[in-house]
C-alpha positions in Angstrom: -5.9 -26.1 -16.2 -3.0 -23.5 -16.1 -2.3 -21.4 -13.0 -0.7 -17.6 -13.5 1.4 -16.3 -10.6 0.7 -12.9 -9.2 2.3 -10.1 -11.0 2.6 -6.3 -11.3 1.5 -4.4 -14.7 2.4 -0.5 -15.2 1.9 1.9 -17.8 3.7 5.5 -17.7 0.3 8.1 -18.5 0.9 9.4 -21.9 -1.5 10.1 -23.6 -0.6 9.3 -27.5 -1.8 8.7 -31.2 -1.3 5.2 -30.3 -3.6 4.9 -27.2 -6.9 5.0 -29.1 -8.5 2.7 -27.1 -11.4 2.9 -24.3 -9.3 4.0 -20.6 -6.0 4.1 -22.5 -4.0 4.7 -19.3 -5.0 1.1 -17.9 -1.7 -1.1 -17.9 -3.5 -4.0 -19.0 -5.3 -2.9 -22.0 -2.0 -0.6 -23.0 0.3 -3.8 -23.0 -2.4 -5.8 -25.0 -2.6 -2.9 -27.4 1.0 -2.3 -27.7 2.5 -5.6 -27.1 3.3 -6.6 -31.3 4.8 -3.2 -31.0 6.9 -3.5 -28.5 7.9 -7.3 -29.7 8.8 -5.4 -33.1 11.2 -3.1 -31.7 13.0 -5.2 -29.8 13.3 -7.3 -32.7 14.9 -4.5 -34.6 17.5 -3.6 -31.8 18.5 -7.4 -31.2 18.9 -8.5 -35.1 15.8 -10.6 -34.6 14.0 -9.1 -38.2 14.5 -10.5 -42.2 11.7 -8.6 -44.2 8.5 -8.6 -42.9 9.5 -11.1 -40.5 10.0 -10.8 -36.5 11.5 -14.3 -35.5 12.7 -15.3 -31.6 13.9 -18.1 -30.0 12.9 -17.4 -26.4 10.4 -18.0 -24.6 7.1 -16.4 -23.9 7.6 -15.9 -19.6 3.5 -14.8 -20.3 2.4 -17.8 -22.4 0.4 -20.9 -21.2 1.1 -23.1 -24.8 5.3 -23.4 -24.9 6.2 -24.4 -28.5 9.2 -26.3 -29.4 10.1 -24.2 -32.4 11.0 -20.7 -33.3 8.4 -18.0 -33.1 7.5 -15.2 -35.7 5.0 -13.0 -36.6 4.7 -10.5 -39.9 5.5 -6.8 -38.9 2.8 -4.6 -40.7 0.2 -7.0 -40.2 0.7 -7.1 -36.5 0.7 -3.7 -36.4 -1.9 -2.9 -38.6 -4.3 -1.6 -35.5 -1.4 0.4 -34.8 -1.0 2.3 -38.8 1.5 0.0 -39.6 5.8 0.2 -38.4 5.8 3.5 -40.0 3.2 4.8 -38.2 4.1 3.3 -34.6 8.6 4.0 -35.1 7.5 7.6 -35.7 4.7 8.1 -33.2 7.2 6.9 -30.2 10.4 8.3 -31.9 9.4 11.5 -30.0 7.8 10.0 -26.7 9.4 11.0 -23.5 7.5 8.0 -21.7 10.0 5.4 -23.2 12.0 3.7 -20.8 14.1 1.1 -22.1 17.5 1.8 -24.5 19.5 0.4 -26.8 22.5 2.3 -26.2 21.3 5.9 -27.2 18.4 5.2 -28.3 15.6 4.7 -27.2 13.1 1.7 -28.0 9.6 2.4 -29.3 6.4 1.3 -26.9 8.5 0.5 -24.0 5.5 3.2 -21.6 4.8 -0.1 -20.5 6.1 -3.1 -17.9 5.3 -5.7 -15.9 7.0 -7.9 -12.9 6.2 -11.5 -12.6 6.8 -13.2 -9.3 8.1 -16.3 -9.0 5.9 -19.0 -6.9 7.7 -18.3 -4.1 7.8 -14.5 -3.7 8.7 -13.8 -0.2 12.6 -12.9 -1.1 10.8 -10.7 -3.3 8.6 -9.7 -0.5 11.5 -9.5 2.2 13.7 -7.1 -0.6 11.1 -4.7 -0.3 10.1 -5.0 3.3 13.7 -3.4 3.8 13.4 -0.9 1.5 10.4 0.3 2.7 11.8 0.4 6.4 14.5 2.2 4.9 11.8 4.4 3.4 9.3 5.3 6.3 12.6 5.9 8.1 13.5 9.3 6.1 9.7 10.5 6.1 7.5 8.5 8.9 4.8 11.2 8.2 4.3 10.0 4.7 1.2 7.9 4.4 2.8 5.2 1.7 4.0 2.7 1.6 0.3 1.6 3.3 0.5 -0.5 6.3 0.6 -4.4 4.9 2.2 -7.7 5.8 3.7 -7.8 3.6 4.8 -4.7 2.9 4.8 -5.6 -1.0 1.3 -4.9 -1.1 1.0 -1.9 0.6 3.8 -0.2 -1.5 1.3 -0.9 -5.1 -1.8 -0.4 -2.9 -2.6 3.4 -4.5 -2.0 2.4 -7.5 -1.4 6.3 -9.0 2.2 7.3 -8.3 2.6 11.0 -8.9 4.7 14.3 -7.5 7.4 13.3 -4.5 5.8 9.2 -4.5 8.1 8.8 -7.8 11.6 9.3 -6.8 10.4 7.8 -4.0 9.4 4.5 -5.2 12.9 4.8 -7.3 15.0 5.4 -4.4 13.5 2.0 -2.8 13.9 -0.3 -6.0 17.6 1.1 -6.5 18.8 1.3 -3.3 18.4 -3.1 -2.4 20.2 -6.0 -4.3 17.2 -8.6 -5.6 17.1 -12.0 -4.9 16.9 -12.9 -9.5 18.4 -11.6 -12.4 15.0 -11.7 -13.7 13.8 -9.9 -10.4 16.5 -7.6 -10.5 15.9 -6.7 -14.2 11.7 -5.7 -13.3 12.4 -3.6 -10.4 15.2 -1.7 -12.9 13.3 -1.4 -15.6 10.4 -0.2 -13.1 12.6 2.5 -11.8 13.9 3.8 -14.8 9.9 4.3 -15.7 9.2 6.5 -11.9 12.1 8.3 -12.8 11.1 9.0 -16.1 7.6 9.8 -14.9 9.1 12.1 -12.6 10.8 14.1 -14.6 8.3 14.4 -17.2 5.2 15.4 -15.1 3.2 12.3 -15.9 1.7 9.8 -13.6 2.6 6.0 -13.1 0.3 3.9 -12.9 0.3 0.7 -11.1 -1.7 -2.5 -10.8 -0.8 -5.9 -9.2 -2.8 -8.6 -10.2 -3.2 -11.8 -7.6 -2.3 -15.3 -8.5 -5.0 -17.2 -11.1 -5.7 -19.8 -13.7 -6.3 -20.1 -17.5 -8.6 -22.7 -18.3 -10.3 -22.2 -22.0 -8.9 -18.9 -23.1 -10.4 -17.8 -20.0 -7.7 -16.1 -17.2 -9.5 -16.2 -13.7 -8.3 -14.4 -11.0 -7.9 -16.1 -7.2 -10.0 -14.5 -4.8 -8.0 -11.6 -2.8 -8.9 -8.2 -1.2 -10.2 -5.6 -3.6 -8.1 -3.3 -0.9 -4.7 -4.3 -1.8 -5.4 -7.4 -4.1 -3.5 -10.1 -1.5 -4.4 -13.4 -2.0 -7.8 -14.6 0.2 -6.5 -18.1 2.0 -8.2 -18.1 5.2 -11.2 -15.1 6.8 -13.3 -15.2 4.1 -14.4 -11.4 5.9 -10.9 -9.9 6.7 -7.7 -9.4 5.1 -5.1 -10.9 6.6 -2.8 -8.3 5.2 -3.9 -4.9 5.1 -6.9 -5.1 8.0 -9.7 -4.9 6.0 -12.9 -5.5 6.9 -16.0 -6.6 4.3 -16.2 -9.7 1.5 -13.6 -10.5 -0.6 -13.3 -9.7 -4.0 -15.2 -13.5 -6.2 -13.1 -14.9 -8.7 -12.5 -12.2 -11.9 -12.8 -13.4 -15.5 -11.1 -11.9 -18.2 -9.6 -13.0 -21.7 -6.7 -14.9 -21.6 -3.2 -13.3 -22.6 -2.1 -15.9 -25.1 1.4 -15.6 -27.1 -0.2 -12.9 -29.6 1.5 -11.7 -31.7 4.2 -14.7 -31.9 2.9 -17.4 -33.2 5.2 -20.6 -34.5 7.1 -19.9 -37.3 6.1 -22.7 -39.3 2.7 -21.2 -39.4 3.3 -17.9 -40.4 7.0 -18.3 -42.7 7.6 -19.4 -46.1 10.1 -22.3 -46.1 13.0 -20.6 -47.4 12.2 -17.7 -44.3 12.5 -20.8 -42.2 15.3 -22.1 -43.4 17.0 -18.3 -42.9 15.9 -17.4 -39.8 17.0 -20.5 -38.2 20.7 -19.7 -39.1 19.9 -16.4 -37.8 19.2 -17.9 -34.6 22.4 -19.6 -34.7 24.2 -17.1 -36.0 22.9 -14.9 -32.8 23.6 -17.9 -30.1 26.9 -18.3 -31.0 27.2 -14.1 -31.0 25.0 -12.6 -29.5 26.7 -9.3 -30.1 27.6 -9.3 -33.3 25.8 -8.0 -36.6 23.6 -10.7 -37.8 20.8 -7.5 -37.5 22.9 -6.6 -41.6 22.3 -9.9 -42.4 18.8 -9.7 -42.1 18.6 -6.9 -44.1 19.0 -8.7 -47.5 
């Protein structure tokens, strides 16, 4: 059994030809459906494409089982459910909901994102507390953020951000410095999403998931409050975070996320491809800003 952290998933709610699944505005469904497209788009920008192969040497922050070798996936096979790489790029090319960019070029399938909390989330909670206090001072009559302790849970409790709450969320996330590079990057990306959603008049859907565990390919959430999603640690009839009175949400089980589309390099690449991938990865490590992407097109 492997423990999983508390985290946020978010997506900009915009229907498109790639979002053909039921509950298309659900951030979890969006992440699972567009995951391969996002990995492909980021690999293209970073020069990690060799023919039909995307490759990476990074550790997947989501994966329970980590591999000691580089990981890779076949592009067209992994994007077949979306119509292939050309369909992905052409669909995303005109999409206003993209939130990541490399220079002046927007990255495909960047209409969703996540924020994974560390084992000790209290520094992030404290940063959000300061930001929320400042936001309340500007508009004390606004019901957002909901009154919770820690305030972190009240910020996300409403789930869907529209109208004036979008620039308010952007300001909240941008006016504070978060305690780690990872948290800062997550906050910056979410702030950018809130800005895009406001400019394009689109809803931003945010879902908070409590801690849990993965076992036998099943992901189980710990018991938690049905209103604010905070883990239930003490009183089973009253939430100590938001004051909700009533039964807690019992353990909830989903299919585990896994590492799809990534697989160990040896499982998807030919011997000559493996050698070339390792060569390109070594070059990228030596010169992250170099021109390895040009080599990968040979």
